[in-house]
C-alpha positions in Angstrom: -22.7 27.1 64.6 -21.0 24.6 62.3 -19.6 26.3 59.2 -17.8 24.7 56.2 -16.4 26.9 53.5 -15.0 25.3 50.4 -12.6 26.9 48.0 -10.1 26.1 45.2 -12.4 25.1 42.4 -12.2 26.4 38.9 -11.9 25.6 35.2 -9.1 23.2 34.3 -8.2 21.2 31.2 -8.4 17.4 31.1 -5.3 16.0 32.8 -4.9 19.1 35.0 -4.9 19.4 38.7 -6.7 21.4 41.4 -6.5 21.5 45.2 -9.7 22.0 47.1 -9.8 23.4 50.6 -12.5 23.4 53.3 -12.2 25.7 56.2 -14.1 24.4 59.2 -15.4 26.2 62.3 -18.0 25.9 65.0 -16.9 22.4 66.2 -13.9 20.5 67.3 -12.6 19.6 63.8 -10.0 17.2 65.0 -12.6 15.0 66.6 -14.6 14.2 63.5 -14.3 12.1 60.4 -14.8 14.2 57.3 -15.9 13.6 53.7 -15.9 15.1 50.2 -19.0 14.6 48.1 -19.8 16.0 44.7 -22.9 16.7 42.5 -22.6 16.6 38.8 -25.1 18.6 36.6 -28.5 16.9 36.7 -27.3 14.2 39.1 -27.5 13.4 42.8 -24.9 13.6 45.4 -22.0 11.2 45.0 -19.6 10.3 47.8 -15.9 10.9 46.8 -13.7 10.3 49.7 -13.5 10.1 53.5 -10.8 10.6 56.1 -10.8 9.8 59.8 -10.4 12.3 62.5 -6.6 11.8 62.8 -5.9 11.6 59.1 -4.5 8.1 59.3 -7.3 6.4 57.4 -8.6 7.4 54.0 -10.9 5.8 51.4 -12.1 6.7 47.9 -14.7 5.9 45.4 -13.3 3.7 42.7 -13.5 6.4 40.0 -11.0 8.6 41.7 -8.6 6.1 43.3 -5.0 6.9 42.3 -5.9 10.4 41.2 -7.4 12.2 44.2 -5.8 12.5 47.7 -7.8 13.6 50.8 -5.9 15.1 53.7 -6.4 17.4 56.7 -4.6 19.8 58.8 -6.1 19.6 62.3 -4.0 22.5 63.6 -5.7 24.8 61.0 -9.1 23.1 61.0 -8.9 22.6 57.2 -9.7 19.6 54.9 -8.1 19.2 51.5 -8.7 17.3 48.3 -5.8 17.1 45.9 -7.2 16.2 42.4 -4.8 15.2 39.7 -5.3 13.8 36.2 -8.8 15.4 36.1 -11.3 14.1 33.6 -14.4 15.8 32.2 -16.6 13.4 34.2 -15.1 15.0 37.4 -17.0 18.1 36.6 -19.3 18.8 39.6 -19.9 21.0 42.6 -17.7 19.6 45.4 -18.7 19.8 49.0 -17.0 18.9 52.2 -19.3 17.4 54.8 -19.5 16.8 58.6 -22.2 14.2 58.9 -25.2 15.7 57.0 -23.9 19.2 57.2 -22.2 20.6 54.1 -20.9 23.9 52.9 -21.9 26.0 49.9 -19.6 24.0 47.6 -17.0 24.9 45.0 -17.5 24.4 41.2 -14.9 22.2 39.4 -15.2 22.2 35.6 -12.9 20.0 33.5 -13.1 21.0 29.9 -10.8 21.8 26.9 
């Protein structure tokens, strides 16, 4: 059974940083591209970033380019999202995904 467990969210002031983690199990993590998506209050899912199976290729939605960094540790079956210079509009529940499968999410709130 595929399991994705996100962690690392919280309340942070504008300009602050957080590092999200996603622990994966139930599949060969190193064989799959992975993604982060988010859902802001009252809105639909928004794609944030993707990384290929080896970690050598990454891509980001325009609104987070230069502020967020996606990475992975295939030895530990873990996906990361380093988020810097956070803005109130980054407030959302963040999910890691394998295809259409996602975890329970972790809440990120950016507020003063």
